[in-house]
TIGU-220942 format. One line per field, with one value per residue: residue in three letters; x, y, z of N, C-alpha, C, CB in turn. Coordinates in pm, 1 decimal. Each point is the difference from the previous one (the first is absolute). Glycine has a CB too. Layout:
resn c(ALA  ...)
n.x c(X  ...)
n.y c(Y  ...)
n.z c(Z  ...)
ca.x c(X  ...)
ca.y c(Y  ...)
ca.z c(Z  ...)
c.x c(X  ...)
c.y c(Y  ...)
c.z c(Z  ...)
cb.x c(X  ...)
cb.y c(Y  ...)
cb.z c(Z  ...)
//
This chain:
resn c(MET  CYS  HIS  HIS  VAL  THR  PRO  CYS  PRO  ASP  PRO  THR  SER  GLU  ALA  ARG  ASP  LEU  ALA  ALA  VAL  VAL  SER  SER  HIS  PRO  GLU  GLN  GLY  TRP  SER  LEU  LEU  CYS  ASN  GLY  VAL  VAL  LEU  PHE  ASP  ASP  ASP  GLY  GLU  LEU  LEU  PRO  ASP  GLY  GLN  ALA  VAL  GLY  ASP  HIS  HIS  VAL  TRP  LEU  ALA  PRO  GLU  LEU  VAL  GLN  ALA)
n.x c(-2451.4  230.3  -28.2  344.1  133.9  -35.8  -328.6  68.6  29.5  -269.6  -110.4  105.9  342.7  123.6  -15.0  -293.2  239.0  102.2  -266.7  134.6  -38.8  -245.9  76.3  311.3  -197.6  339.7  -294.5  -128.8  338.5  -14.8  160.4  -275.0  194.9  -124.2  -217.3  -254.5  186.1  -192.2  380.8  -45.8  242.7  -98.5  91.9  -365.9  -51.7  -297.6  81.2  -178.4  -122.6  43.2  294.3  67.9  286.1  46.8  197.3  -32.1  291.5  126.8  56.1  255.4  -40.8  -281.5  255.7  -140.3  -245.1  -34.4  -129.3)
n.y c(905.6  68.1  -81.9  90.5  164.9  65.0  69.4  -238.5  230.7  161.9  -269.6  274.7  -85.9  -0.2  -179.8  -192.2  -213.4  70.7  -153.5  -177.9  -218.5  41.8  -286.9  -121.5  -114.5  -82.1  -193.9  316.4  148.5  160.9  148.3  95.7  261.8  -4.2  107.0  -262.8  -111.1  -300.9  25.6  -190.6  -179.8  251.4  210.9  -71.1  177.7  -147.8  328.5  -110.0  78.9  -352.5  96.8  -331.3  148.0  -148.7  -59.8  300.1  -194.3  247.0  -315.1  188.1  -210.9  186.6  -265.5  -150.0  26.3  -309.4  296.6)
n.z c(3465.7  227.6  263.7  -154.3  254.9  -309.8  -104.5  -160.5  -192.2  44.8  -134.1  -167.6  58.8  -287.8  294.3  -116.9  -25.7  327.1  153.2  172.5  -265.8  151.2  -210.7  -151.1  -211.4  -75.3  -106.8  -135.2  -67.0  254.5  222.4  98.0  3.8  328.5  -277.2  -43.3  -217.4  -95.1  9.7  -244.5  62.1  -233.8  288.5  39.4  266.1  -14.2  79.0  246.7  -250.9  -126.1  -107.1  -143.1  99.6  -321.7  156.3  110.7  -45.8  -130.9  -109.1  107.3  -226.9  -253.6  -66.1  214.5  -112.9  -200.8  -115.7)
ca.x c(8.9  119.7  14.7  125.6  65.5  13.3  -104.1  36.9  -59.8  -110.2  -44.2  5.9  136.0  79.2  81.0  -102.0  38.2  97.3  -82.7  38.6  -90.8  -88.6  -45.0  57.8  -37.5  94.3  -26.9  -93.8  40.4  -41.5  16.9  -78.3  113.4  -69.8  -52.9  -103.2  55.0  38.1  83.5  35.7  163.0  56.4  20.5  -129.2  -44.4  -160.4  1.1  -133.0  -130.1  -39.2  76.8  117.0  126.6  121.9  137.6  34.2  165.3  95.4  107.8  132.9  69.3  -134.1  42.4  -38.3  -152.7  -67.6  -135.9)
ca.y c(-133.6  -20.5  30.1  13.4  129.1  57.2  -34.1  -31.0  88.0  -3.2  -62.0  80.7  18.8  -99.1  -88.1  -87.1  -124.2  -12.0  -36.9  -139.5  -102.8  -49.1  -135.4  -60.2  -110.2  -7.5  -114.3  54.8  121.4  113.2  28.1  118.0  85.4  87.5  106.9  -22.6  -3.3  -148.0  -11.3  -110.7  -19.4  77.8  158.5  88.6  22.6  44.2  91.8  -17.1  43.2  -71.0  50.4  -74.3  77.3  -86.2  35.0  147.7  4.6  20.7  -115.4  52.1  -87.1  -51.6  -115.1  -106.3  -33.4  -54.0  56.6)
ca.z c(4.5  70.4  148.9  25.3  65.2  -118.1  -94.3  -136.4  -100.7  -31.9  -111.9  -116.3  -21.6  -94.0  82.8  58.5  6.2  90.4  128.3  77.6  -41.5  123.7  -27.9  -109.0  -64.3  -116.2  -95.5  -100.1  -63.3  39.1  148.0  52.5  67.2  141.0  -50.3  -75.3  -122.0  -57.4  -80.4  -67.6  -28.4  -126.5  31.1  -33.9  144.9  20.5  119.4  62.5  -61.9  -106.6  -133.8  -34.4  -22.4  -37.5  54.3  -20.3  39.1  -108.2  26.8  -32.8  -117.0  -58.4  -76.3  72.2  36.0  -138.1  -25.2)
c.x c(137.2  22.4  168.0  71.6  33.9  -98.2  46.6  -55.5  -151.8  -45.6  -21.8  151.2  82.4  75.3  -117.5  31.4  107.7  -56.3  13.3  -96.5  -73.3  -57.9  61.5  -51.3  81.3  -50.1  -106.2  63.8  -10.3  29.6  -68.1  70.8  -97.8  -97.4  -127.8  -4.9  0.3  114.1  56.1  151.2  39.1  0.4  -140.1  -49.2  -152.2  9.3  -141.9  -144.1  -29.1  80.8  109.5  134.7  78.4  118.0  34.2  146.2  73.5  99.6  124.9  71.9  -125.7  41.2  -21.3  -135.0  -51.0  -128.5  -89.1)
c.y c(-49.4  34.5  -0.1  147.1  80.9  -41.8  -39.9  85.2  11.2  -95.1  78.0  51.0  -79.8  -114.4  -108.0  -139.4  -54.2  -30.4  -133.1  -90.8  -45.3  -142.1  -33.0  -122.9  -35.5  -121.2  62.0  133.6  150.4  32.0  121.0  90.1  82.9  126.3  -38.6  -28.3  -170.9  2.8  -119.5  -33.5  51.4  151.0  73.0  11.7  23.4  72.2  -15.1  37.1  -72.7  10.0  -100.4  87.6  -95.6  38.8  133.0  17.1  40.9  -105.5  58.4  -73.7  -61.0  -122.6  -127.1  -52.7  -43.3  64.2  -114.5)
c.z c(114.7  103.8  40.4  69.6  -106.5  -106.6  -120.7  -111.1  -31.7  -129.8  -139.2  -16.9  -99.1  78.4  41.7  3.0  124.3  140.2  29.5  -69.4  102.1  -42.7  -142.8  -48.6  -133.2  -99.6  -99.0  -53.4  28.1  147.0  28.7  93.1  120.2  -60.1  -98.6  -135.7  -6.3  -110.7  -59.2  -43.3  -132.6  29.1  -25.9  135.3  -31.7  130.0  66.0  -52.9  -127.8  -134.5  -11.4  -39.1  -53.1  60.7  -41.2  20.0  -101.6  0.5  -52.0  -100.1  -96.1  -106.5  49.8  18.3  -142.7  5.0  -12.7)
cb.x c(-118.3  60.0  -257.6  -22.8  95.8  223.2  -133.0  18.6  209.6  22.8  -92.6  -256.3  -28.8  36.8  196.4  -152.2  -56.2  135.8  -160.6  73.0  133.5  -75.9  -227.5  172.9  -218.8  208.4  47.9  -212.4  -36.6  -158.8  214.2  -190.0  187.8  244.7  239.6  -56.5  152.2  -250.6  13.1  -227.4  8.9  -93.2  264.7  -69.8  233.1  -130.3  173.5  154.6  29.5  -208.6  -43.5  -175.5  -12.6  -90.6  75.9  -225.1  -7.3  -32.7  -157.0  9.3  226.0  -129.9  146.9  175.3  -45.0  109.5  81.2)
cb.y c(2.6  -1.7  -125.0  -178.5  -104.9  21.0  140.9  -216.8  -45.3  219.7  -133.8  69.0  65.4  197.4  192.7  152.7  36.8  149.2  159.9  88.7  -60.3  254.8  21.3  106.2  51.7  93.8  -203.9  -108.4  -160.0  -27.3  -108.8  -136.0  38.6  -40.5  113.1  110.3  259.7  -74.9  175.1  39.2  -209.8  -178.5  -0.1  -79.4  113.4  -208.8  174.5  26.7  222.9  25.2  263.7  -176.6  162.4  -39.7  -229.0  78.7  -175.0  237.5  -207.7  79.4  -80.1  256.8  133.4  73.5  185.4  -235.1  205.4)
cb.z c(-278.4  -146.8  51.7  -195.0  195.7  67.7  99.0  85.5  -82.2  121.6  178.8  29.3  212.6  -164.8  94.0  -70.2  -254.0  -143.3  -39.6  249.9  -161.0  79.1  146.9  72.4  108.7  156.2  178.6  118.8  -122.1  -177.1  16.8  -23.8  -250.5  174.2  31.9  150.0  -4.9  38.9  100.1  -62.1  134.9  -166.2  -80.5  -244.3  117.2  -118.9  -109.6  160.0  99.1  115.5  18.8  -77.4  174.8  -201.6  -5.2  80.2  141.5  8.4  -25.4  214.6  169.9  22.7  -74.3  84.6  211.9  -20.4  -114.8)
//
């Protein structure tokens, strides 16, 4: 999908959410990335194959994150 000089990370990569945004919908809470991943504002992801991925980031200051 990606046609950039430096290709975006593959949707199966752990760095997949670093791909370029091709369509942003902040009013709805999601963005479509160049690699086909839908990234949600809560850091959840929907992969091109339909698999849902929850927030997988390691927060450096967990006491600041409300559960």
